[in-house]
N, C-alpha and C positions, 0 to 999 in steps of 0.2 A: 060832296058825294055826289049829289046828280051827275058834275064834269069828271067823275069815276063811273060811274057808267055809262057815261055816253062815251068815254074814250074804252071800257071795257068792250061794248060793242061793236066799237072801228077796230077793236084787236082782232074780237071774235072773228066776224065780215072778213077783216084782213087773210086771217090764217085760212079760212074757211077760201077765201080769192088765191089763194096758193095752188090750191086745189082745182077749182075751176081756171081754163085759162080764158076763161072774160072777164074777170075781174082782177083788177091790179094789188095781189093782196100784198104786199110789203107797203103799199105806197098808200094801200087805206088805213092800217096801222101806223103807221107813220103819221096820217093827216089827224087822227085821234090820237096821239103823243101829243102835237103841237097844239091844237085847240084845249088837249086838259090844261096845258101850261100857257095858251092864252087864259081862257078863264078865271083859272086860279095864280098864276105869278108866281108868288114866293113859296107860295103853297102845294105847287108841282116840282116836277126834275129842275130838274137844272138847264139854261140853256147850252150847257157843252153836251149835256145825253142828247137832248136836241138836235145837235147837231152829228154828237155820234149814230143815233136814229135814220140820219138825212144819210150818213153814209153806211151804213145797212141797205136802207133802200136801193141807194145807185150801186151800192155793190151785187145785190140779186136784179137788176135790171141788166148788168153786164155780164151777170150767170146765163143771166139769157141766150144773148147774143154770142157767148164764149161757148156754153152750150149743144147750140144747133151745130156751129160750126167744128166741135172738139167732134162731136155722132158722126156727122159727113166722113170728118178726115178718116177716123177710128175705122170705117166701112169701106174705105179706098176712095171716098172722094179725093180727085185733084182738087185745086186750090181755086179753081172755078166752080166747080159742085158744090164745095163750102162757100164761097163768096152768094152761089145762087141760095144755096139753104137760109142765108142771113138775109138777103135780099126777101127773098119770097117768104120769108118772118115775117119783116117790116110791110111790106105792101100787104100782104092778108091780112096782117091787123088791123092796117088802115084800111083798108076800101072792103075785106068782109067781115069785120069784127073776130066773132070766135071760130066760125070754119073756116076764115084763112090760116087764121094763127096756125092752127094743126095740118091744114092740108098746101100753104104757100110752102112753107119748108119742106118738103117731100117733092112738089111740083119744082121749087127753085132747086134744088137738086140736081132734078133729073132733070129735065131740060137742059143746065148750063153742061150737065155731064153727055148728054146728049151734044149736043152745040159741041165739045171738045171732042167728038169723033169715039168715045166710048161706047162700049155695049151696051145697049139693052140691060142683059142682068146683069153690070157692072153699076149704071146709072137706076137702077130699084135699090142696090146694095147700098148706094149713097146715101136713096131716098129713106131707105128703114134705118140709116144709120142716125138721121134728122131725128126720128121718135126716139132713137137711144137717148138720143143729148138732151130733148125735150123730158123723159121721163128723169135724168139725172137733174137736170134743171130744176124741176119739180119739186123732188127731194130735198135736196138741198136750199131752195126756196124758202119750204118748208121749215128746216129745220131753224135758219136763219130769222123768219118773222116768229116763230113758237119761243126762240132765245132774247126774241128783243119785246117781245109781250114778256116775259120772265123776268128781262132786268128790268122792264119797265115799271115793276110790282117791288121788284127791292130794293130800284131807286126809290120808291115812295113811302118805302119803309123808313128807310134808314137817312 
């Protein structure tokens, strides 16, 4: 019972984390599911389910990168601007946490677009696209994390 409560707290925090860029939401939910399996063994979900949860977690990490790229490209960024957005997201997250994760892709896209001799308006549009991509990523990750939590409880019951 205690392990299920702890896993539920992790899953709930994971769902919240998909809405707050400072927390790695699906990773937190995955940790809760894994801890439940480790502590309860055969009374928990199968190891196959844990692997499934890992795949969903990795998918959400890929979604972050892809949606940043997609958003920049959708709003007119060159491949350099899109690459700058992805690099900005990674560098921003590593060195500046939440502010870097939000501002990094925008600055990366704008900087690389300007470096590619695009106009300020074109560069700004590409930067805005990264924001749109981030919102799309958040919605997709929220759906996947909620679905993962629901699948976890259904697997426990069945």
